[in-house]
C-alpha positions in Angstrom: 173.2 149.4 79.0 174.5 151.8 81.7 173.9 149.2 84.3 175.8 146.6 82.3 178.7 149.0 81.8 178.8 149.6 85.5 178.8 145.9 86.3 181.5 145.2 83.7 183.8 147.7 85.4 183.4 145.9 88.6 183.4 142.4 87.0 179.8 141.7 88.5 177.9 140.0 85.7 174.9 138.7 87.9 171.4 139.8 86.6 169.6 142.4 88.5 166.3 141.9 90.4 164.3 143.5 87.6 166.0 141.2 85.0 165.2 138.1 87.0 161.6 139.1 87.4 161.3 139.7 83.6 162.9 136.3 82.9 160.4 134.6 85.3 157.5 136.4 83.6 158.6 135.2 80.2 159.0 131.6 81.5 155.5 131.7 83.0 154.1 133.0 79.7 155.8 130.2 77.7 154.4 127.6 80.2 150.9 129.1 80.0 150.9 128.9 76.2 152.2 125.3 76.3 149.6 124.3 78.8 146.8 125.9 76.7 148.0 124.2 73.6 148.1 120.9 75.4 144.6 121.4 76.8 143.2 122.2 73.4 144.9 119.1 71.9 143.4 116.9 74.6 139.9 118.4 74.1 140.1 117.8 70.4 141.1 114.2 70.9 138.5 113.6 73.5 135.5 115.5 71.9 136.4 116.8 68.5 137.6 113.6 66.8 134.6 111.5 68.1 132.2 114.2 67.2 133.6 114.6 63.7 133.5 110.7 63.3 129.9 110.6 64.5 128.9 113.4 62.2 130.6 111.7 59.2 129.0 108.4 60.1 125.5 110.0 60.3 126.0 111.8 57.0 127.1 108.5 55.5 124.0 106.8 56.8 121.8 109.5 55.4 123.5 109.2 52.0 123.2 105.4 52.1 119.5 105.6 53.1 118.9 107.9 50.1 120.7 105.6 47.8 119.0 102.6 49.2 115.6 104.2 49.0 116.2 105.2 45.3 117.5 101.8 44.5 114.5 100.1 46.3 112.1 102.3 44.3 113.8 101.3 41.0 114.4 97.6 41.9 112.1 96.7 44.7 112.7 93.0 44.2 116.3 93.3 45.3 115.6 94.9 48.7 113.0 92.6 50.1 114.2 90.6 53.1 115.1 87.0 52.2 117.6 86.3 55.0 117.2 87.0 58.7 119.7 86.7 61.5 118.6 87.0 65.1 120.9 88.1 67.9 120.3 88.2 71.7 118.2 85.1 72.0 118.7 83.2 75.2 115.6 81.2 76.1 114.2 81.3 72.5 115.8 79.3 69.7 117.1 81.9 67.2 117.0 79.6 64.2 113.4 78.5 64.9 112.3 82.1 65.6 113.8 83.2 62.3 112.0 80.4 60.4 108.7 81.4 62.0 109.1 85.0 61.1 110.5 84.5 57.7 109.5 81.0 56.5 111.3 79.4 53.6 109.3 79.4 50.4 107.0 82.2 51.5 104.8 83.5 48.7 105.7 87.1 49.3 109.0 88.4 50.8 108.5 90.9 53.7 110.1 94.3 54.5 112.3 95.0 57.6 109.4 96.9 59.3 107.2 93.8 59.0 110.1 91.7 60.4 110.2 93.9 63.5 106.4 93.8 63.9 106.3 90.0 63.8 109.1 89.7 66.3 107.5 92.2 68.7 104.3 90.1 68.6 106.1 87.3 70.4 105.2 87.3 74.1 108.8 86.6 75.2 110.3 89.5 73.3 110.4 92.9 75.0 112.3 95.0 72.4 113.5 94.6 68.8 116.1 96.6 66.8 116.4 95.8 63.1 119.2 96.8 60.7 119.8 95.9 57.1 123.2 94.3 56.5 122.7 93.6 52.8 120.1 94.4 50.2 118.2 91.2 51.0 119.5 90.5 54.5 118.5 91.9 57.9 119.9 91.3 61.4 117.4 91.7 64.3 118.7 92.3 67.9 116.1 91.1 70.4 115.8 91.6 74.1 113.8 89.0 76.0 111.7 89.4 79.1 113.4 88.1 82.3 110.8 86.4 84.6 110.9 87.7 88.2 107.6 86.5 89.6 104.3 84.8 89.0 100.9 86.6 89.0 98.3 84.2 90.4 94.5 84.7 90.2 92.1 82.1 91.5 90.8 80.0 88.6 93.1 81.6 86.0 96.4 80.5 84.5 99.5 81.8 86.1 101.3 84.6 84.3 105.0 85.3 84.2 105.9 88.8 85.3 109.2 90.6 84.6 111.2 92.9 86.9 109.3 96.0 85.8 105.9 94.5 86.7 104.8 93.6 83.2 102.9 90.3 82.8 103.9 88.9 79.4 103.2 85.1 79.0 101.5 82.1 80.6 103.7 80.2 83.1 103.4 76.6 81.7 105.0 73.7 83.5 106.7 73.5 86.9 110.0 75.1 86.1 108.6 78.5 87.4 107.4 77.2 90.8 110.5 78.6 92.6 109.6 82.2 91.6 107.7 84.4 94.1 103.9 84.3 93.7 101.9 87.5 93.6 98.3 86.8 94.5 95.9 89.3 92.9 92.1 89.5 92.6 91.8 90.2 88.9 94.0 89.2 86.0 96.6 91.9 85.3 96.9 93.5 81.8 99.3 91.9 79.3 102.4 93.7 78.0 101.8 96.8 80.2 103.4 97.7 83.5 101.1 97.1 86.4 102.0 99.3 89.5 100.5 96.7 91.9 102.7 94.0 90.4 105.8 96.3 90.5 105.1 96.8 94.2 104.9 93.1 94.7 108.2 92.5 92.9 109.9 95.0 95.2 108.4 93.5 98.3 109.4 89.9 97.1 113.0 91.1 96.7 113.0 92.5 100.2 111.6 89.3 101.6 114.2 87.2 99.7 117.0 89.5 100.9 115.8 88.8 104.5 116.6 85.1 104.0 113.1 83.7 103.1 112.2 81.4 100.3 108.9 80.0 99.0 107.5 83.5 98.9 103.8 84.2 98.3 102.6 87.8 98.5 98.9 88.7 98.7 98.5 92.2 97.1 94.8 92.9 97.1 91.6 91.4 98.6 88.7 92.1 100.8 90.6 93.7 103.7 93.0 96.3 102.4 94.2 97.1 106.0 95.7 93.6 106.2 97.6 93.9 102.9 100.1 93.1 101.7 100.3 89.8 103.4 103.0 87.1 103.2 103.4 83.3 103.3 107.0 82.0 103.3 108.4 78.5 103.3 108.8 76.9 106.6 106.4 79.3 108.4 102.7 78.1 108.4 101.5 81.4 109.8 100.1 84.1 107.6 102.2 87.3 108.0 100.6 90.7 107.8 102.9 93.5 106.7 100.6 96.4 105.9 101.7 99.6 104.2 105.0 101.2 104.6 108.7 100.3 104.5 109.0 96.5 105.0 112.7 96.5 106.0 112.1 97.0 109.8 109.1 94.8 109.8 111.0 91.9 108.2 113.9 92.5 110.6 111.4 92.1 113.5 110.1 88.9 111.9 113.5 87.4 111.6 114.3 88.3 115.2 110.9 86.8 116.4 111.4 83.5 114.6 114.9 83.2 116.0 113.9 84.0 119.6 110.5 82.2 119.7 110.3 78.9 117.9 106.6 78.5 118.5 105.8 81.8 116.7 105.9 80.1 113.3 103.0 77.9 114.3 100.6 80.8 115.0 97.6 81.5 112.8 98.8 85.1 112.0 101.9 87.1 112.7 101.0 90.8 112.6 103.8 93.2 111.8 101.7 96.2 111.0 102.6 98.0 114.2 105.9 99.8 114.4 107.2 98.7 117.8 105.6 95.3 118.3 104.7 92.0 116.8 101.2 90.5 117.5 100.8 86.8 117.4 97.3 85.3 116.9 97.3 81.6 117.6 95.2 79.0 115.9 91.6 79.2 117.1 90.7 76.6 119.7 87.3 75.7 121.3 86.5 77.9 124.2 84.7 76.5 127.3 81.9 78.6 128.8 79.0 78.0 131.2 77.1 76.1 128.6 80.1 74.1 127.3 82.5 74.6 124.5 81.8 77.5 122.1 82.7 76.4 118.6 84.5 78.9 116.3 85.6 81.2 119.1 88.8 83.3 118.4 91.9 82.4 120.4 93.4 85.3 122.3 96.5 86.9 120.8 99.8 87.9 122.4 102.0 90.9 121.6 105.6 91.6 122.1 106.9 95.2 122.7 104.7 98.1 123.7 101.1 97.7 124.7 98.9 96.0 122.2 96.5 98.2 120.1 92.8 97.9 120.3 91.1 95.6 117.8 88.2 96.7 115.6 85.8 95.1 118.0 87.0 97.3 120.9 88.7 94.4 122.8 92.4 94.5 123.6 94.6 91.9 122.1 95.1 89.1 124.6 91.7 89.6 126.4 88.9 87.2 126.2 85.5 88.2 124.8 83.7 86.5 127.8 82.1 88.7 130.5 83.7 89.1 133.9 81.1 86.7 135.4 82.1 84.1 132.8 85.8 84.6 133.6 85.2 84.3 137.3 83.2 81.1 136.7 
């Protein structure tokens, strides 16, 4: 008050420094309260309203289930499934599948759980979700298997394999011939993930990404050190990949086939070594002192660093003949 009287005597009505600071503090406090209220409102709209709606929906379902269960106990004939709708079918015919699960004129109507069990028994159906939409009507949402490869065993029927490595149905007809073929020694289990098939699926994807088609992957056999092995379209040679990341090995293969057009005609292309590619040509008769030696192995050639020793102790590219035979 005294300060105001002093300013009024001098006609100076400007606020003092302390008054300005107090006004700024009050403005900041109002802004903080407004921002807090706005944040609480946004949080309520983002989380509170959906949460309350979900809770109310769940409580409604619980009440509806109790009412339906009591009604089904009192009037069971009204709650048996007489109508079935199937959603999600792509390769399967929904109408024919519904008739097979719930045939017309069936002697005894079935319950929703039985509908789900019958649908899950179909080899092409991976998952089923069933919901009642009326006292006597059920809708079933199905998810079909997506074929990604063929599991091939000598003397056995080919099996369709999905992306997770699950063999689920016989591959009948020629429409599946374009899928990668996974060659295994024993038939894989049905409707259960096989780690070996899952590995083959991943490898087939990498080979396809490298630009190859007509893919055949050998996953197990008598010589595990030479597996996995490949055959691809347009390359007669057998391709040995071995264990480890196939990306660099496939890049070496692509580069080799682009630089050496004769490499694809070899008997084997060995990519198991990190810094080189070993080519083993088709075996040819070898001439010695006593004439041609049938069944002799043709020498191999390698690109990159020095070739590794073979299991016999010979170096790749050397002949198995003695020095006297080579001088002869």
